[in-house]
C-alpha positions as CSV (number, residue, x, y, z in Angstrom):
1,M,111.0,46.3,85.3
2,A,109.6,47.2,82.3
3,E,113.1,46.1,80.3
4,A,112.8,42.7,82.6
5,H,109.2,41.7,81.6
6,N,108.1,44.1,79.2
7,V,104.6,43.9,80.3
8,I,102.4,46.2,82.2
9,P,98.8,45.3,84.2
10,C,95.5,46.1,82.7
11,T,94.1,49.2,84.8
12,K,90.8,47.6,84.8
13,C,91.0,44.0,85.2
14,G,94.8,43.7,86.0
15,R,95.7,41.2,83.1
16,E,99.6,41.3,82.3
17,L,99.5,42.6,78.7
18,P,102.7,42.8,76.6
19,W,103.8,46.1,75.2
20,N,106.1,47.8,72.6
21,F,108.0,50.0,75.1
22,R,110.6,51.0,72.7
23,A,107.7,53.0,70.7
24,G,107.7,55.4,73.3
25,A,103.8,55.5,72.9
26,V,101.2,52.8,72.5
27,S,97.6,52.5,72.5
28,D,95.5,49.5,72.4
29,A,92.5,47.7,73.9
30,C,92.8,45.0,76.5
31,P,91.7,41.8,75.0
32,A,90.5,40.5,78.3
33,C,88.2,43.3,79.3
34,G,88.4,45.5,76.2
35,A,89.2,48.7,78.0
36,E,90.9,51.2,75.9
37,L,94.4,51.7,77.4
38,Q,97.6,54.3,76.6
39,V,101.1,54.0,77.5
40,E,103.5,56.6,77.1
41,V,107.0,55.9,78.1
42,F,109.5,58.8,79.3
43,P,112.8,58.6,77.5
44,A,114.7,58.2,81.1
45,L,113.4,54.9,81.2
46,F,116.1,53.7,78.8
47,A,118.5,56.5,79.8
48,Q,121.9,54.8,81.1
49,A,122.8,55.1,84.8
50,P,125.4,57.6,85.6
51,Q,128.8,56.6,85.9
52,I,130.0,56.5,89.6
53,F,133.6,57.2,90.3
54,R,135.1,55.7,93.4
55,A,138.0,57.2,95.2
56,E,141.2,54.8,94.5
57,P,143.6,53.9,97.9
58,V,147.1,55.1,98.0
59,V,149.0,52.1,96.8
60,A,152.4,53.7,96.6
61,A,154.4,55.8,99.2
62,G,155.7,58.1,96.5
63,E,152.2,59.2,95.6
64,S,150.2,62.0,96.3
65,A,147.2,61.4,98.9
66,C,144.1,63.5,99.1
67,F,144.3,66.7,101.5
68,F,141.1,65.7,103.2
69,H,141.6,61.5,103.2
70,A,144.9,60.5,103.7
71,E,144.1,57.3,102.8
72,K,143.0,58.2,99.2
73,K,145.0,58.9,96.1
74,A,144.8,62.3,94.8
75,V,143.7,62.6,91.3
76,V,143.7,66.4,90.6
77,P,144.4,69.4,92.5
78,C,142.1,72.1,93.2
79,S,142.3,74.9,91.0
80,H,141.8,77.5,93.5
81,C,143.9,76.5,96.5
82,G,145.9,74.1,95.0
83,R,145.1,70.8,97.4
84,F,145.3,67.6,96.2
85,L,141.6,66.0,96.0
86,C,140.7,62.5,95.6
87,A,137.8,61.6,93.1
88,L,135.4,61.7,96.1
89,C,136.4,65.5,97.0
90,D,136.6,66.5,93.3
91,L,133.9,68.9,92.6
92,A,134.2,69.8,88.4
93,V,132.8,73.1,87.8
94,G,133.1,73.7,83.6
95,D,136.8,73.9,83.2
96,E,137.6,73.9,87.0
97,H,138.3,71.4,89.9
98,L,137.2,72.9,92.8
99,C,137.5,71.2,96.7
100,P,134.3,71.5,99.1
101,P,135.8,74.5,100.7
102,C,136.5,76.5,97.7
103,L,133.1,75.7,96.5
104,D,131.1,77.1,98.9
105,A,133.4,80.0,99.3
106,S,132.7,80.8,95.7
107,R,129.0,80.5,96.0
108,K,128.6,82.5,98.9
109,K,130.7,85.2,97.0
110,R,128.8,84.7,93.8
111,T,132.1,84.5,91.8
112,V,130.6,82.2,89.4
113,E,127.6,83.7,87.5
114,R,126.2,80.3,87.1
115,W,125.3,79.8,90.7
116,D,123.3,83.3,91.1
117,N,119.8,82.4,92.4
118,F,118.7,86.0,93.0
119,R,119.3,89.1,90.6
120,V,118.0,92.6,91.0
121,L,115.8,93.7,88.1
122,Y,117.0,96.9,87.7
123,D,114.8,97.4,84.5
124,S,111.6,96.4,86.2
125,L,112.6,98.9,89.1
126,A,112.9,101.5,86.6
127,L,109.9,101.0,85.2
128,Y,107.9,101.2,88.2
129,L,109.4,104.5,89.3
130,A,108.8,105.7,85.8
131,V,105.1,104.9,85.6
132,L,103.4,104.4,88.8
133,P,104.1,107.8,90.7
134,P,102.4,109.6,87.8
135,L,99.3,107.4,88.1
136,L,98.9,108.0,91.7
137,L,97.0,111.3,93.0
138,I,100.0,111.8,95.6
139,G,102.6,110.3,93.8
140,I,103.2,113.3,91.4
141,Y,104.4,115.2,94.0
142,F,107.6,112.7,93.8
143,T,108.3,112.4,90.4
144,P,110.8,115.2,90.5
145,V,113.1,112.7,92.3
146,T,111.1,109.0,91.0
147,A,111.6,110.4,87.3
148,P,115.6,110.9,87.6
149,A,116.2,108.0,89.7
150,S,114.1,105.8,87.4
151,V,116.6,106.9,84.4
152,F,119.6,106.0,86.6
153,L,118.8,102.8,87.4
154,A,117.8,102.0,83.7
155,I,121.2,103.3,82.3
156,Y,123.4,101.7,85.7
157,G,121.4,98.2,85.2
158,W,121.9,98.0,81.0
159,K,124.6,96.0,81.3
160,K,124.3,94.1,84.5
161,P,123.4,90.6,84.6
162,A,119.6,90.3,83.5
163,S,117.1,88.2,84.9
164,L,117.7,84.3,85.4
165,I,115.0,83.8,82.3
166,P,116.0,85.5,79.4
167,R,114.2,88.6,78.4
168,T,114.6,91.7,76.2
169,K,115.4,95.3,77.7
170,W,112.1,97.0,76.7
171,R,111.4,97.7,80.5
172,A,114.8,100.0,80.4
173,V,113.6,101.7,77.3
174,V,110.3,102.6,78.4
175,A,111.4,103.4,81.8
176,I,114.2,105.8,80.0
177,F,111.5,107.5,77.5
178,F,109.2,108.2,80.4
179,G,111.6,109.6,83.0
180,L,113.1,111.8,80.6
181,A,109.5,113.2,79.2
182,Q,108.7,113.7,82.8
183,I,112.1,115.3,83.7
184,I,111.5,117.7,80.3
185,G,107.5,118.3,81.4
186,F,108.9,119.6,84.9
187,A,112.1,121.7,83.4
188,I,109.6,123.5,81.3
189,L,107.0,124.0,84.1
190,I,109.5,125.4,86.3
191,F,110.6,127.5,83.3
192,A,107.2,129.0,82.7
193,I,106.9,129.6,86.4
194,A,109.9,131.6,86.9
195,R,109.4,133.2,83.6
196,G,106.1,134.2,85.0
197,I,107.3,135.5,88.4
198,N,109.8,137.7,86.5
199,H,107.7,139.1,84.0
200,P,104.3,140.0,85.8
201,R,101.5,140.7,83.5
202,K,100.5,144.4,83.8
203,H,96.8,145.0,83.7
204,G,95.6,148.0,82.2
């Protein structure tokens, strides 16, 4: 509409005003009522419409037909199953061309990383196990289990796919540090208790 008429109505008096939409953002006062107006145009207004591919009908007896549409001309085989696909059935994913069933199967099996919509955040789990139990009064009794578990999860998830939102590995590093500190502390405590049992103090 902006490209056809190159005008917009004043928001106060409704008078049609010419604007230079190509400028992207303009501000001025309405000459009729004096209202201060500002227009901001999104780049999508000038973006070209996406190209639409239409499946071509089979024009010769020797040409390959689409596996799913026998009356349509095949343009490419599926990269996974090899079925011939018309332009409507061809689903391009990176450098591959997939048919709808193969695309759905790959999405369910999560064989392509870009289709992931959920990931286990091992570093966050490790950090919780390393920090929360010592902070809770009753949780200190579980630290002999949670401390080694936090170190294990941090190391196990080190090379696993990280969060969908990029972030650093500081959580895993802190979890390993606190987990090892707790393990060493409990080892010293057990050693001291065992030594006290084996060598009781003599009272004079």
